[in-house]
C-alpha positions as CSV (number, residue, x, y, z in Angstrom):
1,X,43.7,36.1,-82.1
2,X,43.0,38.9,-84.6
3,X,40.3,41.4,-83.6
4,X,38.1,40.4,-86.6
5,X,38.3,36.8,-85.5
6,X,37.3,37.7,-82.0
7,X,34.4,39.8,-83.5
8,X,33.1,36.7,-85.1
9,X,33.5,34.4,-82.2
10,X,31.5,36.9,-79.9
11,X,28.5,37.0,-82.4
12,X,27.9,33.4,-81.6
13,X,26.8,34.0,-77.9
14,X,23.6,35.6,-76.7
15,X,25.4,37.9,-74.2
16,X,26.6,39.9,-77.3
17,X,23.6,39.6,-79.5
18,X,22.1,43.0,-80.4
19,X,25.5,45.0,-80.0
20,X,26.5,47.1,-82.7
21,X,29.6,46.4,-84.7
22,X,31.1,49.5,-83.3
23,X,30.5,48.1,-79.7
24,X,31.9,44.7,-80.5
25,X,35.2,46.4,-82.2
26,X,35.6,48.4,-79.1
27,X,35.3,45.2,-76.9
28,X,37.5,43.3,-79.0
29,X,40.1,45.9,-78.9
30,X,40.0,46.9,-75.4
31,X,38.7,43.9,-73.2
32,X,41.4,41.4,-72.2
33,X,40.4,37.9,-73.3
34,X,42.2,34.7,-72.7
35,X,42.5,31.9,-75.3
36,X,42.7,28.3,-73.8
37,X,43.0,25.1,-75.7
38,X,42.2,22.0,-73.7
39,X,42.9,18.4,-75.1
40,X,40.2,15.7,-75.2
41,X,39.5,14.0,-72.0
42,X,40.8,16.8,-69.8
43,X,38.8,18.5,-67.1
44,X,37.9,22.2,-67.7
45,X,36.2,22.9,-64.3
46,X,35.0,20.7,-61.5
47,X,32.4,20.9,-58.8
48,X,33.3,23.3,-55.9
49,X,36.0,25.3,-58.2
50,X,35.6,29.0,-57.6
51,X,33.9,30.6,-60.8
52,X,36.3,33.6,-61.3
53,X,36.0,33.9,-65.2
54,X,33.5,32.9,-68.0
55,X,34.5,30.1,-70.3
56,X,33.0,30.5,-73.9
57,X,33.4,27.4,-75.8
58,X,34.0,28.2,-79.3
59,X,35.2,25.0,-80.8
60,X,34.7,21.3,-79.7
61,X,32.6,19.5,-77.3
62,X,32.0,19.0,-73.5
63,X,30.7,16.3,-71.2
64,X,28.8,17.7,-68.3
65,X,28.2,15.8,-65.1
66,X,25.9,16.7,-62.5
67,X,25.4,14.7,-59.3
68,X,22.7,14.6,-56.5
69,X,23.8,16.2,-53.1
70,X,24.2,12.6,-51.6
71,X,26.0,11.3,-54.8
72,X,23.2,8.7,-55.1
73,X,22.9,9.4,-58.9
74,X,24.6,11.5,-61.7
75,X,23.2,12.9,-65.0
76,X,25.6,13.1,-68.0
77,X,25.0,15.4,-71.0
78,X,26.9,16.5,-74.0
79,X,27.4,20.0,-75.3
80,X,29.0,21.5,-78.4
81,X,30.2,24.9,-79.2
82,X,29.0,27.7,-78.8
83,X,28.5,27.0,-75.1
84,X,29.1,29.1,-72.0
85,X,30.0,27.2,-68.8
86,X,27.6,28.1,-66.1
87,X,27.6,31.9,-66.4
88,X,25.1,32.2,-63.4
89,X,27.9,31.2,-61.2
90,X,30.0,34.3,-61.5
91,X,27.6,36.3,-59.4
92,X,25.4,35.4,-56.5
93,X,26.0,34.0,-53.1
94,X,27.6,30.7,-54.3
95,X,30.2,31.5,-56.9
96,X,31.4,28.1,-57.6
97,X,30.7,25.3,-60.1
98,X,28.0,22.9,-59.5
99,X,28.9,20.7,-62.5
100,X,32.0,18.8,-63.7
101,X,33.0,19.7,-67.1
102,X,35.4,17.5,-69.2
103,X,36.4,18.0,-72.8
104,X,35.3,15.1,-75.3
105,X,37.2,16.6,-78.1
106,X,40.0,19.0,-78.5
107,X,38.3,22.3,-77.3
108,X,39.1,25.9,-77.6
109,X,37.8,28.4,-75.1
110,X,37.6,32.4,-75.1
111,X,37.7,33.4,-71.5
112,X,36.8,36.7,-69.8
113,X,37.9,37.5,-66.2
114,X,35.3,38.7,-63.6
115,X,37.1,42.1,-63.7
116,X,36.7,42.4,-67.3
117,X,33.0,41.2,-67.1
118,X,32.4,44.0,-64.7
119,X,33.7,46.6,-67.2
120,X,31.5,45.2,-70.0
121,X,28.5,45.5,-67.6
122,X,29.3,49.1,-66.7
123,X,30.2,50.3,-70.2
124,X,27.6,48.4,-72.5
125,X,23.8,48.7,-71.9
126,X,23.1,45.9,-74.4
127,X,25.2,43.5,-72.6
128,X,23.7,44.3,-69.3
129,X,20.3,43.8,-70.7
130,X,21.4,40.4,-72.2
131,X,22.7,39.2,-68.9
132,X,19.6,40.5,-67.0
133,X,17.4,38.7,-69.4
134,X,19.4,35.4,-68.9
135,X,18.9,35.5,-65.1
136,X,15.3,36.6,-65.5
137,X,14.5,33.7,-67.9
138,X,16.1,31.2,-65.5
139,X,14.1,32.5,-62.5
140,X,10.8,32.6,-64.5
141,X,11.5,28.9,-65.7
142,X,12.2,27.7,-62.2
143,X,9.0,29.7,-60.8
144,X,6.7,27.8,-63.5
145,X,8.1,24.4,-62.5
146,X,6.7,24.9,-59.0
147,X,3.1,25.4,-60.3
148,X,3.0,22.7,-63.0
149,X,0.3,20.0,-62.5
150,X,1.8,17.0,-60.9
151,X,1.8,13.7,-62.9
152,X,-1.1,11.6,-62.3
153,X,0.6,8.2,-62.8
154,X,4.1,6.6,-62.3
155,X,5.0,6.7,-65.8
156,X,4.5,10.6,-65.6
157,X,6.7,10.9,-62.6
158,X,9.4,8.8,-64.1
159,X,9.4,11.2,-67.1
160,X,9.2,14.3,-64.9
161,X,12.3,13.0,-62.9
162,X,14.3,12.4,-66.1
163,X,13.5,15.6,-67.8
164,X,13.7,17.8,-64.8
165,X,17.3,16.8,-64.0
166,X,18.8,17.9,-67.2
167,X,20.5,21.3,-68.2
168,X,19.1,21.2,-71.6
169,X,15.9,19.7,-72.9
170,X,17.0,17.9,-75.8
171,X,19.8,15.4,-76.8
172,X,21.2,12.3,-75.4
173,X,21.3,12.0,-71.5
174,X,22.8,9.2,-69.4
175,X,21.6,8.5,-65.8
176,X,23.8,6.6,-63.6
177,X,21.3,5.6,-61.2
178,X,20.4,2.1,-59.5
179,X,16.6,1.0,-59.7
180,X,16.4,1.1,-56.0
181,X,17.6,4.7,-55.9
182,X,15.1,5.7,-58.5
183,X,12.2,4.0,-56.7
184,X,13.2,5.8,-53.6
185,X,13.3,9.1,-55.3
186,X,9.9,8.5,-56.8
187,X,8.5,7.1,-53.5
188,X,7.4,3.8,-55.2
189,X,8.5,0.1,-55.3
190,X,11.3,-1.1,-57.4
191,X,9.1,-3.4,-59.3
192,X,6.7,-0.8,-60.4
193,X,9.5,1.5,-61.4
194,X,11.2,-1.2,-63.4
195,X,7.9,-2.1,-65.2
196,X,7.7,1.6,-66.3
197,X,11.1,1.9,-67.5
198,X,10.8,-1.5,-69.4
199,X,7.6,-0.1,-71.2
200,X,9.5,3.2,-72.0
201,X,12.3,1.0,-73.5
202,X,9.7,-1.0,-75.6
203,X,8.5,2.4,-76.8
204,X,12.0,3.4,-77.8
205,X,12.2,6.3,-75.3
206,X,15.2,4.9,-73.2
207,X,17.7,2.3,-73.2
208,X,18.3,0.2,-69.9
209,X,21.7,-0.9,-68.9
210,X,23.3,-2.0,-65.6
211,X,23.0,0.9,-63.4
212,X,22.3,3.4,-66.2
213,X,19.4,4.7,-68.2
214,X,20.2,6.2,-71.5
215,X,17.7,8.7,-72.9
216,X,18.7,8.9,-76.6
217,X,16.5,12.0,-77.5
218,X,15.2,13.8,-74.3
219,X,12.7,15.8,-76.5
220,X,11.0,12.7,-77.4
221,X,10.1,12.3,-73.7
222,X,8.6,15.6,-73.6
223,X,6.2,15.0,-76.7
């Protein structure tokens, strides 16, 4: 890929925001990038795979599936370019993917191996600050969740469950979960949970299917 094209692609991603044109030209000319095209319907990374490089989605769309520890339920989300696959997994004590990523359409990725990523961190202050800001923001969001007021009714608990199990707080989400499992997660009866979900469906906030709950627009649940 021509250097100017790489330059344009990098500008899509927060990790490179605020860097000077000179810095980006140096990066495009001296950092080894990989370029991968994956056809629609193919896996990109799966739970448990070692995260040894960053995947930057520059064209196309992905399906991201996250399952509970006991595989009692799964949440499916869709993401379009620009998007970075689980950049937090490249460092830390558990350097493996915790989601399954599958292409929806033909997808193009720009990749950076961990060795090259370390060079970027060493040589470019703005890149280091952007990555630190990403980790700090994640940590702050998770800390705040612990201190939020607990919902006072079952409807609030159902909404909290649905919204808190998503990677991004907007767009369509699909929960593959049985009513009995959701009732168990919420420590309430199946009948009560069913009543709340049916009311949410009447309000146009969810769509109920056999073994599935589809949330057309998660942001509406947050309003």
